[in-house]
C-alpha positions as CSV (number, residue, x, y, z in Angstrom):
1,M,94.8,109.4,141.2
2,R,92.8,108.0,138.3
3,L,92.7,111.4,136.6
4,S,96.4,111.7,137.1
5,L,97.0,108.4,135.3
6,V,94.7,109.4,132.4
7,A,96.5,112.7,132.0
8,S,99.8,110.9,132.1
9,G,98.6,108.4,129.5
10,A,97.4,111.3,127.2
11,M,100.8,113.1,127.5
12,L,102.6,109.8,126.7
13,A,100.5,109.3,123.6
14,L,101.2,112.8,122.4
15,S,104.9,112.4,123.0
16,A,104.8,109.3,120.7
17,C,103.8,111.4,117.7
18,S,106.1,111.3,114.7
19,Y,107.3,114.0,112.4
20,Y,107.4,113.4,108.7
21,E,109.1,115.7,106.2
22,A,109.5,115.2,102.5
23,P,111.2,118.2,100.9
24,A,109.9,118.8,97.4
25,G,112.3,117.7,94.7
26,T,115.2,116.8,97.0
27,G,114.9,113.0,96.9
28,A,114.9,112.9,100.7
29,F,112.4,111.6,103.2
30,T,112.8,112.2,107.0
31,V,111.1,110.6,109.9
32,M,111.5,111.6,113.6
33,T,110.2,109.4,116.3
34,P,111.0,108.7,120.0
35,A,111.6,104.9,119.4
36,S,115.0,103.5,120.2
37,F,118.0,104.0,117.9
38,D,118.5,100.3,117.4
39,R,114.9,99.7,116.4
40,N,114.9,102.6,114.0
41,F,118.3,101.5,112.5
42,S,117.1,97.9,112.0
43,A,113.8,99.1,110.5
44,A,115.6,101.4,108.0
45,A,118.0,98.7,106.9
46,G,115.2,96.2,106.7
47,A,113.0,98.5,104.7
48,M,115.7,99.0,102.1
49,R,116.2,95.2,101.9
50,D,112.4,94.8,101.6
51,Q,112.5,96.9,98.4
52,G,115.3,94.9,96.9
53,L,118.3,97.1,97.6
54,A,121.7,95.4,97.9
55,I,123.2,96.8,101.1
56,S,126.8,97.8,100.8
57,V,127.2,99.6,104.1
58,E,125.4,98.9,107.4
59,D,127.2,100.7,110.2
60,P,125.2,101.3,113.4
61,V,128.1,103.2,115.0
62,T,127.8,106.0,112.3
63,G,124.1,105.4,111.8
64,V,124.5,104.9,108.0
65,V,123.0,102.3,105.7
66,V,123.8,102.4,102.0
67,G,122.0,100.3,99.4
68,S,121.6,100.2,95.7
69,L,119.1,99.1,93.1
70,D,119.7,99.5,89.4
71,S,121.1,103.0,89.1
72,N,119.7,104.3,92.4
73,T,121.8,104.6,95.5
74,V,119.8,105.2,98.7
75,T,121.5,106.3,102.0
76,A,119.7,106.1,105.3
77,G,121.0,108.3,108.1
78,V,119.8,107.4,111.6
79,R,120.7,110.0,114.3
80,Q,119.8,110.3,118.0
81,Q,118.6,113.8,118.7
82,A,119.2,115.8,121.9
83,D,115.5,115.6,122.8
84,G,115.5,111.8,122.7
85,N,113.9,111.5,119.3
86,V,115.6,109.5,116.6
87,R,115.8,111.0,113.1
88,V,115.8,108.8,110.1
89,Q,116.4,110.3,106.7
90,F,116.5,108.4,103.3
91,D,118.3,110.1,100.5
92,N,118.4,109.0,96.9
93,K,121.5,109.6,94.8
94,G,121.9,108.7,91.1
95,A,118.8,108.2,89.0
96,Y,116.0,109.8,91.0
97,D,113.1,107.4,91.6
98,P,110.5,109.0,94.0
99,A,108.5,105.8,93.9
100,L,111.5,103.9,95.4
101,L,111.7,106.3,98.3
102,E,108.0,106.0,98.9
103,R,108.1,102.2,98.9
104,I,111.1,102.3,101.3
105,S,109.1,104.7,103.5
106,R,106.1,102.4,103.6
107,S,108.3,99.4,104.5
108,Y,109.9,101.5,107.2
109,N,106.6,102.5,108.7
110,R,105.3,98.9,108.5
111,R,108.4,97.7,110.4
112,M,107.9,100.4,113.0
113,G,104.3,99.3,113.5
114,R,102.6,102.2,111.9
């Protein structure tokens, strides 16, 4: 019984792993995690506010958050995947500022407890 619980706990820990993808030169940052859609959506919107973006769209039905800072427009897309994971992607339009996306990513991770 105890071995079964330990094995179940190890499998649960492995299933909680996140996937990060930062395509070179695209101005996008993607995170996939099994946390709830609502938690991810709130963390994405909050991370953008943390970095001083003025939010113009915050629509949980479509999973879209749009914010701007100076000449940068950042869009967060939050999507529930078929496997239960939630995909969060930040895209930067306008003047490309990789440091801004990195700061948003760090804020997002902090809000998600990472």
